[in-house]
C-alpha angles and dihedrals in degrees: 000000000000090000091054092046094049104038111017106030096069089055092050090046092052093049093048091051092046096049092045092054092045094050092049092048091049089052090057098041100034090234126138104215095196090054108026098043130066112263092228089060092049091048091049092050092048092050089046091051091050092050091045091052093054089053095044096047091047088055090048092051090048088052091051091051090051091056091044089058093049097045130040113261093243093049106105097163120159089242092060094045092049091051093048092049093048092050090047092052091050092048092049094049091048094052095044095050096041101041109017107034094058088057090060091046092062099043134072110342097340130261109325125188092263090052090056092048095048095043092051098039108040098050090044091056091049092047091053090050090050090049092051093051098041098044098040091058091046093048092046092050091049091048092052092046090050092051092048091049092048091049090049092050091048092050092047090051092050091049091050092051092049092049091049091050092050092047090055094044103047101065093047092048095047092050093051094046094049091045090054093050091047094058094041090058090070097047110026121012093182090055090047090054090051090050090051089051092050090045092052091050090051092050092046090053093049097045106033114011101056123110131171087281130003135201111272090233089062091049092050091049088054090050091051090055090048092048091050091050091049091045090057091059096040129096119276087241090071112118107195126191116185122181124174120179114241088219090070103092123113101015112125122237136162115270116262090008095138096036100095092055094052095042093050091047090060091042098053101033118126142129108058091000094233115159126180123185120180139166123190139169116239106212093193097069101008095244132138115237113204115186130184120183123178133172114248131231118268092241112046116195112253093215110118115254133194116269094257094049092046091054089054091049089054086063102239120099117171133166136172123201133179114267121213104219109207 
């Protein structure tokens, strides 16, 4: 395809322009150029048109590269298109009047008014068609590449944020879990064994079972294990209410997406030690609503917190995310 575009297309382009001009002139004059003119003259004009087309299309492509250097590839603003078209029109008129019109002046009966009109109009129309085809494919390719690059950057940013969140979460979680098991070993060995089992399931999920996205049912099962492990190390005053919608099954979510809300709820709970954790499917807009509400300590630190941390201290953490219904 590139070989045809580079080496053969200009020849085809020149012949199409030549035959179009000749047929229109014959319509006006009543001549039949293939019969009433000498074949050597026709052959010379066709070869001249082919050579002229190679030169003209090379100049057009050079003009396109000039605009590509001045504007970003994905910028298809009207201002750019208008400038390119105006430059193309000027380039076409220059080439036709400098290289093509003198040819008509020295053949047949000289350059008549209809020769001037045809030589300036027909090639211009073909050059505009060539511009539309050549530039539309280039603009479309640049647009697609820009979208793909933007999508890649967005995905890389999300992956970085998730990895950063996991890196912050793992040491804190491991310390708390091991601390819980350590104290259970003195009081209740059976409970300690159950905690070890829950802890192993949590680690297996984190290390081996994670994909780009996971079913929300798998994520909620992980949360239940975590909640049970945290409940074992919490005060007996803790009043826990957990409600997970049965309709949450195959919807895809990011792994450990809800984990920070649950972990911070246990961390900042106080007062009456009420903790409510719920997940439900909103049929109206196909989103998952995950809500965590915990009672706050009687004495809240006055030190300023970031907005996200202050919302958690207030005891109401709520998020809604799109759910992919299979």
